[in-house]
MIDOSE-1310 file (N, C-alpha, C; in nm, 2 decimals, decimal comma, always signed):
residues 275
xxxx	-0,30/-1,00/+0,73/-0,28/-0,89/+0,64/-0,18/-0,92/+0,54; -0,17/-0,84/+0,43/-0,09/-0,87/+0,31/+0,06/-0,88/+0,35; +0,10/-0,80/+0,45/+0,24/-0,80/+0,49/+0,28/-0,91/+0,58; +0,19/-0,98/+0,63/+0,22/-1,09/+0,73/+0,24/-1,22/+0,65
xxxx	+0,37/-1,24/+0,61/+0,40/-1,35/+0,52/+0,47/-1,47/+0,58; +0,49/-1,47/+0,71/+0,55/-1,59/+0,78/+0,48/-1,72/+0,74; +0,55/-1,82/+0,72/+0,69/-1,85/+0,75/+0,79/-1,80/+0,64; +0,74/-1,74/+0,53/+0,83/-1,69/+0,43/+0,90/-1,57/+0,48
xxxx	+1,02/-1,55/+0,42/+1,11/-1,44/+0,46/+1,14/-1,35/+0,34; +1,12/-1,22/+0,35/+1,15/-1,12/+0,25/+1,24/-1,02/+0,31; +1,37/-1,02/+0,28/+1,46/-0,92/+0,32/+1,49/-0,82/+0,22; +1,45/-0,69/+0,25/+1,47/-0,59/+0,15/+1,62/-0,54/+0,16
xxxx	+1,68/-0,52/+0,04/+1,83/-0,49/+0,04/+1,86/-0,35/+0,03; +1,98/-0,31/+0,05/+2,03/-0,18/+0,01/+2,02/-0,17/-0,14; +1,99/-0,06/-0,20/+1,97/-0,04/-0,34/+2,11/-0,05/-0,41; +2,11/-0,13/-0,52/+2,23/-0,14/-0,60/+2,19/-0,20/-0,74
xxxx	+2,26/-0,16/-0,84/+2,24/-0,21/-0,97/+2,33/-0,33/-1,00; +2,27/-0,44/-1,05/+2,35/-0,56/-1,07/+2,30/-0,63/-1,20; +2,38/-0,71/-1,26/+2,34/-0,80/-1,37/+2,25/-0,91/-1,31; +2,15/-0,94/-1,38/+2,05/-1,04/-1,33/+2,09/-1,18/-1,38
xxxx	+2,10/-1,28/-1,30/+2,13/-1,41/-1,34/+2,01/-1,49/-1,39; +2,04/-1,60/-1,46/+1,94/-1,67/-1,53/+1,81/-1,70/-1,45; +1,83/-1,76/-1,33/+1,71/-1,81/-1,26/+1,65/-1,70/-1,16; +1,71/-1,58/-1,16/+1,66/-1,48/-1,07/+1,53/-1,41/-1,12
xxxx	+1,45/-1,37/-1,03/+1,32/-1,31/-1,06/+1,34/-1,16/-1,08; +1,26/-1,10/-1,17/+1,27/-0,96/-1,20/+1,13/-0,90/-1,22; +1,10/-0,80/-1,15/+0,97/-0,72/-1,16/+0,99/-0,60/-1,24; +0,93/-0,60/-1,36/+0,95/-0,48/-1,46/+0,82/-0,40/-1,45
xxxx	+0,84/-0,27/-1,41/+0,73/-0,18/-1,40/+0,73/-0,08/-1,51; +0,60/-0,04/-1,55/+0,59/+0,06/-1,65/+0,45/+0,12/-1,64; +0,44/+0,25/-1,63/+0,31/+0,32/-1,62/+0,22/+0,27/-1,52; +0,27/+0,24/-1,40/+0,19/+0,19/-1,29/+0,15/+0,05/-1,29
xxxx	+0,21/-0,03/-1,39/+0,17/-0,17/-1,40/+0,30/-0,25/-1,40; +0,29/-0,38/-1,38/+0,40/-0,47/-1,37/+0,39/-0,59/-1,47; +0,50/-0,62/-1,53/+0,51/-0,73/-1,62/+0,49/-0,87/-1,55; +0,40/-0,95/-1,60/+0,37/-1,08/-1,54/+0,36/-1,19/-1,64
xxxx	+0,40/-1,31/-1,60/+0,38/-1,42/-1,68/+0,24/-1,47/-1,65; +0,15/-1,50/-1,74/+0,02/-1,54/-1,71/+0,00/-1,68/-1,73; -0,07/-1,75/-1,64/-0,11/-1,89/-1,64/-0,25/-1,90/-1,60; -0,34/-1,91/-1,70/-0,48/-1,90/-1,68/-0,52/-1,78/-1,60
xxxx	-0,57/-1,79/-1,48/-0,61/-1,67/-1,40/-0,50/-1,64/-1,29; -0,38/-1,69/-1,31/-0,28/-1,67/-1,21/-0,16/-1,59/-1,27; -0,10/-1,51/-1,19/+0,02/-1,43/-1,24/+0,14/-1,49/-1,17; +0,25/-1,49/-1,25/+0,38/-1,53/-1,20/+0,49/-1,43/-1,22
xxxx	+0,58/-1,41/-1,13/+0,69/-1,32/-1,15/+0,79/-1,38/-1,25; +0,82/-1,31/-1,35/+0,91/-1,37/-1,45/+1,06/-1,39/-1,40; +1,12/-1,49/-1,46/+1,27/-1,51/-1,43/+1,34/-1,45/-1,55; +1,47/-1,42/-1,53/+1,56/-1,36/-1,63/+1,56/-1,45/-1,75
xxxx	+1,57/-1,58/-1,74/+1,59/-1,67/-1,85/+1,46/-1,68/-1,94; +1,35/-1,63/-1,88/+1,22/-1,63/-1,96/+1,21/-1,50/-2,04; +1,28/-1,40/-2,00/+1,28/-1,27/-2,07/+1,39/-1,25/-2,17; +1,49/-1,34/-2,16/+1,61/-1,32/-2,25/+1,68/-1,19/-2,24
xxxx	+1,71/-1,13/-2,35/+1,78/-1,00/-2,35/+1,68/-0,88/-2,34; +1,56/-0,91/-2,31/+1,46/-0,81/-2,29/+1,50/-0,72/-2,17; +1,56/-0,79/-2,07/+1,61/-0,72/-1,95/+1,74/-0,79/-1,91; +1,84/-0,71/-1,88/+1,97/-0,76/-1,85/+2,02/-0,72/-1,71
xxxx	+1,98/-0,59/-1,67/+2,03/-0,54/-1,55/+1,91/-0,49/-1,47; +1,92/-0,49/-1,34/+1,81/-0,45/-1,25/+1,86/-0,39/-1,12; +1,77/-0,34/-1,04/+1,80/-0,29/-0,91/+1,76/-0,40/-0,81; +1,85/-0,44/-0,73/+1,83/-0,55/-0,63/+1,72/-0,50/-0,53
xxxx	+1,61/-0,57/-0,53/+1,50/-0,54/-0,44/+1,53/-0,60/-0,30; +1,57/-0,73/-0,31/+1,60/-0,81/-0,19/+1,60/-0,95/-0,21; +1,59/-1,03/-0,11/+1,59/-1,18/-0,12/+1,45/-1,23/-0,07; +1,39/-1,32/-0,15/+1,27/-1,38/-0,11/+1,30/-1,53/-0,08
xxxx	+1,29/-1,56/+0,05/+1,33/-1,70/+0,09/+1,47/-1,74/+0,04; +1,56/-1,64/+0,05/+1,70/-1,66/+0,01/+1,73/-1,65/-0,14; +1,63/-1,62/-0,22/+1,65/-1,60/-0,37/+1,64/-1,45/-0,40; +1,74/-1,40/-0,48/+1,74/-1,26/-0,52/+1,62/-1,23/-0,61
xxxx	+1,57/-1,11/-0,59/+1,46/-1,05/-0,67/+1,49/-0,91/-0,71; +1,47/-0,88/-0,83/+1,51/-0,75/-0,89/+1,39/-0,67/-0,93; +1,41/-0,53/-0,94/+1,31/-0,45/-1,01/+1,38/-0,38/-1,12; +1,30/-0,35/-1,23/+1,36/-0,28/-1,35/+1,25/-0,21/-1,42
xxxx	+1,29/-0,12/-1,51/+1,20/-0,04/-1,59/+1,16/-0,13/-1,71; +1,02/-0,14/-1,73/+0,97/-0,22/-1,84/+0,98/-0,14/-1,97; +0,97/-0,21/-2,08/+0,97/-0,16/-2,22/+0,83/-0,16/-2,28; +0,81/-0,09/-2,39/+0,68/-0,09/-2,46/+0,64/-0,22/-2,51
xxxx	+0,73/-0,29/-2,58/+0,70/-0,41/-2,65/+0,72/-0,53/-2,55; +0,62/-0,60/-2,53/+0,62/-0,71/-2,43/+0,67/-0,84/-2,49; +0,74/-0,93/-2,42/+0,77/-1,06/-2,47/+0,65/-1,14/-2,48; +0,65/-1,24/-2,57/+0,53/-1,32/-2,59/+0,50/-1,40/-2,46
xxxx	+0,37/-1,41/-2,43/+0,33/-1,49/-2,31/+0,33/-1,40/-2,18; +0,36/-1,27/-2,19/+0,36/-1,19/-2,08/+0,27/-1,07/-2,10; +0,22/-1,00/-1,99/+0,14/-0,89/-2,01/+0,16/-0,79/-1,89; +0,13/-0,67/-1,91/+0,14/-0,57/-1,80/+0,01/-0,57/-1,72
xxxx	+0,02/-0,58/-1,59/-0,09/-0,60/-1,50/-0,10/-0,49/-1,40; -0,22/-0,43/-1,38/-0,24/-0,32/-1,28/-0,23/-0,37/-1,14; -0,19/-0,28/-1,05/-0,17/-0,32/-0,91/-0,30/-0,37/-0,84; -0,42/-0,32/-0,89/-0,54/-0,37/-0,84/-0,56/-0,51/-0,87
xxxx	-0,52/-0,56/-0,99/-0,53/-0,70/-1,02/-0,43/-0,78/-0,95; -0,32/-0,72/-0,91/-0,22/-0,80/-0,83/-0,28/-0,82/-0,69; -0,35/-0,72/-0,64/-0,41/-0,74/-0,51/-0,52/-0,84/-0,51; -0,58/-0,87/-0,62/-0,68/-0,97/-0,63/-0,63/-1,12/-0,63
xxxx	-0,50/-1,14/-0,64/-0,44/-1,27/-0,63/-0,44/-1,33/-0,49; -0,44/-1,46/-0,48/-0,45/-1,52/-0,35/-0,32/-1,54/-0,28; -0,21/-1,54/-0,35/-0,07/-1,57/-0,29/-0,02/-1,44/-0,22; -0,02/-1,45/-0,09/+0,01/-1,33/-0,01/+0,16/-1,29/-0,03
xxxx	+0,25/-1,38/-0,04/+0,39/-1,35/-0,06/+0,41/-1,28/-0,19; +0,35/-1,33/-0,30/+0,36/-1,28/-0,43/+0,31/-1,13/-0,43; +0,19/-1,11/-0,37/+0,14/-0,97/-0,36/+0,23/-0,88/-0,29; +0,28/-0,92/-0,18/+0,36/-0,83/-0,09/+0,49/-0,79/-0,16
xxxx	+0,56/-0,89/-0,22/+0,69/-0,86/-0,29/+0,66/-0,77/-0,41; +0,56/-0,79/-0,48/+0,53/-0,71/-0,60/+0,49/-0,57/-0,56; +0,42/-0,56/-0,44/+0,38/-0,42/-0,39/+0,50/-0,34/-0,34; +0,58/-0,41/-0,27/+0,70/-0,34/-0,22/+0,79/-0,29/-0,33
xxxx	+0,81/-0,38/-0,43/+0,88/-0,35/-0,55/+0,82/-0,22/-0,62; +0,69/-0,22/-0,63/+0,62/-0,11/-0,69/+0,65/+0,02/-0,62; +0,64/+0,01/-0,48/+0,67/+0,13/-0,40/+0,81/+0,19/-0,42; +0,91/+0,10/-0,42/+1,05/+0,15/-0,43/+1,08/+0,19/-0,58
xxxx	+1,02/+0,12/-0,68/+1,05/+0,16/-0,82/+0,98/+0,30/-0,84; +0,86/+0,32/-0,79/+0,80/+0,45/-0,81/+0,88/+0,56/-0,75; +0,93/+0,54/-0,63/+1,01/+0,64/-0,56/+1,14/+0,67/-0,64; +1,20/+0,57/-0,68/+1,33/+0,59/-0,76/+1,30/+0,66/-0,89
xxxx	+1,19/+0,63/-0,96/+1,16/+0,69/-1,08/+1,12/+0,84/-1,06; +1,06/+0,87/-0,95/+1,02/+1,01/-0,92/+1,13/+1,10/-0,87; +1,25/+1,04/-0,85/+1,36/+1,11/-0,79/+1,49/+1,09/-0,86; +1,48/+1,09/-1,00/+1,60/+1,07/-1,08/+1,70/+1,20/-1,07
xxxx	+1,64/+1,31/-1,03/+1,72/+1,43/-1,02/+1,69/+1,50/-0,89; +1,79/+1,57/-0,84/+1,78/+1,63/-0,71/+1,68/+1,75/-0,71; +1,60/+1,75/-0,61/+1,50/+1,86/-0,60/+1,56/+1,99/-0,55; +1,68/+1,98/-0,50/+1,75/+2,10/-0,45/+1,83/+2,17/-0,56
xxxx	+1,91/+2,09/-0,63/+2,00/+2,16/-0,73/+1,98/+2,11/-0,87; +1,90/+2,00/-0,89/+1,88/+1,95/-1,03/+1,98/+1,85/-1,08; +2,08/+1,82/-1,01/+2,18/+1,72/-1,05/+2,12/+1,58/-1,04; +2,19/+1,48/-1,10/+2,14/+1,34/-1,10/+2,16/+1,28/-0,96
xxxx	+2,08/+1,18/-0,93/+2,08/+1,11/-0,80/+2,15/+0,97/-0,82; +2,21/+0,92/-0,71/+2,27/+0,79/-0,71/+2,23/+0,72/-0,58; +2,25/+0,59/-0,58/+2,22/+0,51/-0,46/+2,32/+0,54/-0,35; +2,27/+0,56/-0,23/+2,36/+0,58/-0,12/+2,42/+0,44/-0,08
xxxx	+2,55/+0,44/-0,04/+2,62/+0,32/-0,02/+2,57/+0,24/+0,10; +2,54/+0,31/+0,21/+2,52/+0,24/+0,34/+2,38/+0,25/+0,39; +2,29/+0,31/+0,31/+2,15/+0,32/+0,35/+2,06/+0,30/+0,23; +1,93/+0,27/+0,26/+1,84/+0,26/+0,15/+1,79/+0,40/+0,12
xxxx	+1,87/+0,47/+0,04/+1,84/+0,61/+0,01/+1,91/+0,65/-0,12; +1,87/+0,77/-0,17/+1,93/+0,83/-0,29/+2,01/+0,95/-0,24; +2,12/+0,97/-0,31/+2,21/+1,09/-0,28/+2,24/+1,17/-0,40; +2,24/+1,30/-0,39/+2,27/+1,38/-0,50/+2,42/+1,37/-0,53
xxxx	+2,45/+1,36/-0,66/+2,59/+1,35/-0,70/+2,66/+1,49/-0,69; +2,59/+1,60/-0,67/+2,65/+1,73/-0,66/+2,65/+1,79/-0,52; +2,53/+1,81/-0,47/+2,51/+1,88/-0,34/+2,50/+1,78/-0,22; +2,50/+1,65/-0,25/+2,49/+1,55/-0,15/+2,36/+1,54/-0,07
xxxx	+2,26/+1,61/-0,13/+2,12/+1,60/-0,07/+2,08/+1,45/-0,06; +2,02/+1,41/+0,05/+1,98/+1,27/+0,07/+1,83/+1,26/+0,07; +1,77/+1,17/-0,01/+1,63/+1,14/-0,01/+1,60/+1,00/+0,03; +1,51/+0,98/+0,13/+1,47/+0,85/+0,17/+1,34/+0,81/+0,10
xxxx	+1,31/+0,68/+0,10/+1,18/+0,64/+0,03/+1,06/+0,72/+0,09; +0,97/+0,75/+0,00/+0,85/+0,82/+0,04/+0,76/+0,73/+0,12; +0,72/+0,78/+0,24/+0,63/+0,70/+0,33/+0,54/+0,80/+0,40; +0,42/+0,80/+0,36/+0,32/+0,90/+0,41/+0,24/+0,84/+0,52
xxxx	+0,24/+0,89/+0,64/+0,16/+0,84/+0,75/+0,02/+0,87/+0,73; -0,07/+0,78/+0,76/-0,22/+0,80/+0,75/-0,29/+0,72/+0,86; -0,39/+0,78/+0,91/-0,47/+0,71/+1,01/-0,59/+0,64/+0,94; -0,64/+0,53/+1,01/-0,76/+0,47/+0,97/-0,83/+0,43/+1,10
xxxx	-0,96/+0,46/+1,11/-1,02/+0,45/+1,24/-1,16/+0,38/+1,23; -1,18/+0,28/+1,32/-1,30/+0,21/+1,34/-1,38/+0,27/+1,45; -1,49/+0,34/+1,42/-1,57/+0,42/+1,52/-1,70/+0,34/+1,55; -1,72/+0,31/+1,68/-1,83/+0,24/+1,72/-1,93/+0,33/+1,80
xxxx	-2,06/+0,30/+1,79/-2,17/+0,36/+1,86/-2,25/+0,25/+1,92; -2,21/+0,21/+2,04/-2,27/+0,09/+2,10/-2,23/-0,03/+2,02; -2,33/-0,10/+1,97/-2,30/-0,22/+1,89/-2,30/-0,20/+1,74; -2,28/-0,08/+1,70/-2,28/-0,04/+1,56/-2,15/+0,02/+1,52
xxxx	-2,11/+0,00/+1,39/-1,99/+0,05/+1,34/-2,01/+0,15/+1,23; -1,93/+0,26/+1,22/-1,95/+0,36/+1,12/-1,86/+0,31/+1,00; -1,93/+0,30/+0,88/-1,87/+0,27/+0,76/-1,90/+0,37/+0,65; -1,81/+0,40/+0,56/-1,83/+0,51/+0,47/-1,80/+0,46/+0,32
xxxx	-1,87/+0,51/+0,23/-1,85/+0,48/+0,09/-1,77/+0,59/+0,02; -1,65/+0,56/-0,03/-1,57/+0,66/-0,10/-1,63/+0,68/-0,24; -1,63/+0,80/-0,29/-1,68/+0,83/-0,43/-1,61/+0,75/-0,54; -1,48/+0,72/-0,51/-1,40/+0,65/-0,61/-1,42/+0,50/-0,62
xxxx	-1,49/+0,44/-0,51/-1,51/+0,30/-0,51/-1,64/+0,26/-0,57; -1,63/+0,16/-0,66/-1,75/+0,12/-0,74/-1,84/+0,04/-0,65; -1,97/+0,02/-0,69/-2,06/-0,07/-0,63/-2,09/-0,03/-0,48; -2,11/-0,13/-0,40/-2,15/-0,11/-0,26/-2,04/-0,13/-0,16
xxxx	-1,92/-0,09/-0,20/-1,80/-0,11/-0,12/-1,79/+0,00/-0,01; -1,78/-0,04/+0,11/-1,76/+0,05/+0,22/-1,64/+0,02/+0,30; -1,58/+0,12/+0,37/-1,46/+0,10/+0,46/-1,47/+0,20/+0,57; -1,35/+0,20/+0,64/-1,34/+0,29/+0,76/-1,30/+0,43/+0,72
xxxx	-1,31/+0,53/+0,81/-1,27/+0,66/+0,78/-1,11/+0,66/+0,79; -1,05/+0,73/+0,69/-0,90/+0,73/+0,68/-0,86/+0,87/+0,63; -0,73/+0,90/+0,66/-0,68/+1,03/+0,60/-0,53/+1,05/+0,64; -0,46/+1,13/+0,57/-0,32/+1,15/+0,59/-0,30/+1,25/+0,71
xxxx	-0,18/+1,23/+0,78/-0,14/+1,31/+0,88/-0,08/+1,44/+0,82; -0,12/+1,56/+0,88/-0,06/+1,68/+0,83/+0,06/+1,73/+0,91; +0,14/+1,82/+0,86/+0,25/+1,87/+0,93/+0,21/+1,93/+1,06; +0,29/+1,90/+1,16/+0,26/+1,96/+1,29/+0,15/+1,90/+1,37
xxxx	+0,10/+1,79/+1,32/-0,02/+1,73/+1,38/+0,01/+1,59/+1,44; -0,04/+1,56/+1,56/-0,03/+1,43/+1,62/-0,12/+1,34/+1,55; -0,10/+1,21/+1,56/-0,19/+1,11/+1,49/-0,33/+1,11/+1,56; -0,33/+1,14/+1,69/-0,46/+1,15/+1,76/-0,54/+1,27/+1,71
xxxx	-0,47/+1,38/+1,69/-0,54/+1,50/+1,63/-0,59/+1,47/+1,49; -0,51/+1,39/+1,41/-0,55/+1,36/+1,28/-0,68/+1,28/+1,28; -0,69/+1,18/+1,37/-0,81/+1,10/+1,39/-0,93/+1,19/+1,41; -0,92/+1,29/+1,50/-1,04/+1,38/+1,53/-1,07/+1,47/+1,41
xxxx	-0,96/+1,52/+1,35/-0,99/+1,61/+1,23/-1,05/+1,54/+1,11; -1,00/+1,42/+1,08/-1,05/+1,35/+0,96/-1,19/+1,31/+0,98; -1,22/+1,26/+1,10/-1,36/+1,22/+1,13/-1,45/+1,34/+1,12; -1,42/+1,45/+1,18/-1,50/+1,57/+1,17/-1,52/+1,62/+1,03
xxxx	-1,41/+1,62/+0,95/-1,41/+1,67/+0,81/-1,50/+1,58/+0,72; -1,49/+1,45/+0,74/-1,55/+1,36/+0,65/-1,69/+1,32/+0,69; -1,72/+1,31/+0,82/-1,86/+1,27/+0,86/-1,92/+1,36/+0,96; -1,85/+1,47/+1,01/-1,91/+1,57/+1,09/-1,94/+1,53/+1,23
xxxx	-1,87/+1,43/+1,29/-1,90/+1,39/+1,43/-1,77/+1,40/+1,51; -1,79/+1,39/+1,64/-1,68/+1,39/+1,74/-1,66/+1,24/+1,78; -1,53/+1,22/+1,82/-1,50/+1,08/+1,88/-1,43/+1,09/+2,01; -1,43/+0,99/+2,09/-1,36/+0,98/+2,22/-1,30/+0,85/+2,23
xxxx	-1,22/+0,83/+2,34/-1,16/+0,70/+2,38/-1,08/+0,64/+2,25; -1,00/+0,73/+2,20/-0,92/+0,69/+2,08/-0,81/+0,59/+2,13; -0,80/+0,47/+2,07/-0,71/+0,37/+2,11/-0,63/+0,31/+1,99; -0,50/+0,32/+2,00/-0,42/+0,27/+1,89/-0,43/+0,12/+1,88
xxxx	-0,44/+0,06/+1,76/-0,45/-0,08/+1,74/-0,32/-0,14/+1,68; -0,29/-0,11/+1,56/-0,16/-0,15/+1,50/-0,14/-0,08/+1,37; -0,02/-0,10/+1,31/+0,02/-0,03/+1,19/+0,03/-0,13/+1,08; +0,03/-0,07/+0,95/+0,05/-0,16/+0,84/+0,11/-0,07/+0,72
xxxx	+0,23/-0,11/+0,67/+0,28/-0,05/+0,55/+0,18/-0,08/+0,43; +0,16/+0,02/+0,35/+0,07/+0,00/+0,24/+0,14/+0,06/+0,11; +0,22/-0,03/+0,05/+0,30/+0,02/-0,06/+0,23/+0,07/-0,18; +0,10/+0,03/-0,20/+0,03/+0,08/-0,32/+0,01/+0,23/-0,33
xxxx	+0,01/+0,29/-0,21/+0,00/+0,44/-0,21/+0,12/+0,50/-0,13; +0,22/+0,43/-0,11/+0,34/+0,47/-0,04/+0,31/+0,52/+0,10; +0,22/+0,45/+0,17/+0,16/+0,50/+0,30/+0,20/+0,40/+0,41; +0,20/+0,46/+0,53/+0,20/+0,38/+0,65/+0,07/+0,40/+0,73
xxxx	-0,01/+0,29/+0,73/-0,15/+0,31/+0,79/-0,13/+0,28/+0,94; -0,20/+0,37/+1,02/-0,20/+0,36/+1,16/-0,34/+0,34/+1,21; -0,37/+0,22/+1,25/-0,51/+0,18/+1,29/-0,55/+0,22/+1,43; -0,67/+0,27/+1,44/-0,73/+0,31/+1,57/-0,87/+0,26/+1,59
xxxx	-0,91/+0,24/+1,71/-1,05/+0,22/+1,75/-1,09/+0,35/+1,82; -1,22/+0,39/+1,81/-1,27/+0,51/+1,88/-1,42/+0,49/+1,90; -1,47/+0,58/+1,98/-1,62/+0,57/+2,01/-1,68/+0,71/+1,97; -1,80/+0,70/+1,93/-1,88/+0,81/+1,90/-1,90/+0,90/+2,02
xxxx	-1,89/+1,03/+2,01/-1,91/+1,12/+2,12/-2,00/+1,23/+2,09; -2,11/+1,24/+2,16/-2,21/+1,35/+2,14/-2,33/+1,30/+2,07; -2,40/+1,40/+2,01/-2,53/+1,37/+1,95/-2,54/+1,42/+1,81; -2,43/+1,46/+1,75/-2,44/+1,51/+1,61/-2,47/+1,40/+1,51
xxxx	-2,56/+1,43/+1,41/-2,58/+1,33/+1,31/-2,47/+1,32/+1,21; -2,46/+1,21/+1,14/-2,36/+1,20/+1,03/-2,39/+1,30/+0,92; -2,28/+1,37/+0,88/-2,30/+1,46/+0,77/-2,17/+1,44/+0,68; -2,19/+1,37/+0,57/-2,08/+1,34/+0,48/-2,03/+1,46/+0,41
xxxx	-1,90/+1,47/+0,38/-1,84/+1,59/+0,32/-1,88/+1,61/+0,18; -1,93/+1,50/+0,11/-1,97/+1,51/-0,03/-1,85/+1,53/-0,13; -1,73/+1,54/-0,07/-1,61/+1,55/-0,16/-1,54/+1,42/-0,18; -1,50/+1,35/-0,07/-1,44/+1,22/-0,08/-1,54/+1,11/-0,06
xxxx	-1,65/+1,14/+0,02/-1,74/+1,04/+0,05/-1,88/+1,07/-0,01; -1,95/+0,96/-0,05/-2,09/+0,98/-0,10/-2,19/+0,93/+0,00; -2,15/+0,85/+0,10/-2,25/+0,80/+0,20/-2,17/+0,74/+0,32; -2,24/+0,75/+0,43/-2,18/+0,69/+0,56/-2,30/+0,66/+0,65
xxxx	-2,28/+0,55/+0,72/-2,39/+0,51/+0,81/-2,34/+0,41/+0,92; -2,43/+0,39/+1,02/-2,40/+0,29/+1,13/-2,45/+0,16/+1,09; -2,36/+0,05/+1,10/-2,40/-0,08/+1,06/-2,39/-0,18/+1,17; -2,49/-0,27/+1,18/-2,48/-0,38/+1,27/-2,38/-0,49/+1,22
xxxx	-2,33/-0,56/+1,32/-2,23/-0,67/+1,28/-2,29/-0,77/+1,19; -2,42/-0,80/+1,20/-2,48/-0,90/+1,11/-2,54/-0,84/+0,98; -2,51/-0,71/+0,96/-2,57/-0,65/+0,84/-2,47/-0,56/+0,77; -2,35/-0,61/+0,75/-2,24/-0,53/+0,70/-2,25/-0,53/+0,54
xxxx	-2,21/-0,41/+0,48/-2,21/-0,41/+0,33/-2,08/-0,48/+0,29; -2,05/-0,46/+0,16/-1,92/-0,52/+0,11/-1,80/-0,44/+0,17; -1,71/-0,51/+0,23/-1,60/-0,45/+0,31/-1,46/-0,50/+0,25; -1,35/-0,43/+0,29/-1,22/-0,47/+0,25/-1,19/-0,61/+0,29
xxxx	-1,10/-0,68/+0,21/-1,06/-0,82/+0,25/-0,96/-0,82/+0,36; -0,91/-0,93/+0,39/-0,82/-0,95/+0,51/-0,68/-0,89/+0,48; -0,65/-0,85/+0,35/-0,52/-0,80/+0,32/-0,49/-0,67/+0,40; -0,59/-0,59/+0,43/-0,57/-0,46/+0,48/-0,60/-0,45/+0,63
xxxx	-0,54/-0,36/+0,70/-0,57/-0,34/+0,84/-0,72/-0,30/+0,86; -0,78/-0,23/+0,76/-0,92/-0,19/+0,77/-1,00/-0,32/+0,77; -0,97/-0,41/+0,68/-1,05/-0,54/+0,68/-1,04/-0,61/+0,81; -0,92/-0,61/+0,86/-0,90/-0,68/+0,99/-0,98/-0,62/+1,10
xxxx	-0,97/-0,49/+1,11/-1,04/-0,42/+1,22/-1,20/-0,44/+1,21; -1,25/-0,43/+1,09/-1,39/-0,45/+1,07/-1,43/-0,59/+1,12; -1,35/-0,69/+1,09/-1,38/-0,83/+1,13/-1,37/-0,85/+1,28; -1,28/-0,77/+1,34/-1,27/-0,78/+1,49/-1,41/-0,73/+1,55
xxxx	-1,46/-0,62/+1,49/-1,59/-0,56/+1,54/-1,70/-0,67/+1,51; -1,69/-0,73/+1,39/-1,80/-0,83/+1,36/-1,80/-0,95/+1,46; -1,68/-1,00/+1,48/-1,67/-1,11/+1,57/-1,72/-1,08/+1,72; -1,69/-0,96/+1,76/-1,72/-0,92/+1,89/-1,87/-0,89/+1,91
xxx	-1,94/-0,85/+1,80/-2,08/-0,80/+1,82/-2,18/-0,89/+1,74; -2,14/-0,99/+1,67/-2,24/-1,07/+1,60/-2,33/-1,14/+1,70; -2,45/-1,16/+1,65/-2,55/-1,23/+1,74/-2,53/-1,39/+1,72
């Protein structure tokens, strides 16, 4: 998965503003995109000396294999040889460490940008000294990074797997049923509710698999396996999904890659059930 970067080490730091040194990397975000140095079809994280005075100060994101990496707000005019790249294009790169550092930077930068002012009293926010959090300069309200828990579930019916097509996904891309946990709800209850809401069936034998942070949507994905229960036919909600069906291991449609827990779980099913 995208977050499994060993033997590389990425230590996320407490938030602080610092002057960026010449050889240190800096991720500059603007309007949901990140500034990258382009080399043919490959993207590279810029270093301070490549950007000159375009950026001088940043927020320390952490250390990547012992080297500091910063996040900063991008500007409208780009330096020559650089371009703003969408996060979907970042996910298309092959370098897992590059993708993970850029994604975590995007998550934290978006959270900081969305919380410049206190939601309780309207005063400005500052970095908390001893935690990765923001603190109000007036009422001392503390805000931690946004992290929304969501379930994702691989439902089997004998030797078949339920896959669904989201209306927002182009082409023939299919994935697992997923959805956010609501207030007052256990994650097991979320699995049952989301499955019923999206495809109209019941499930049983719900088994936790593993979790995965997903910075692109500020989420924490909680993966489950479950089994079809009963005799209800699939009935897609028509709101989020356009189609869902049972698939054999040897006849799967286009599925998520190995970066996501969804892709990993689908491949586990395929290896277990292929002829």
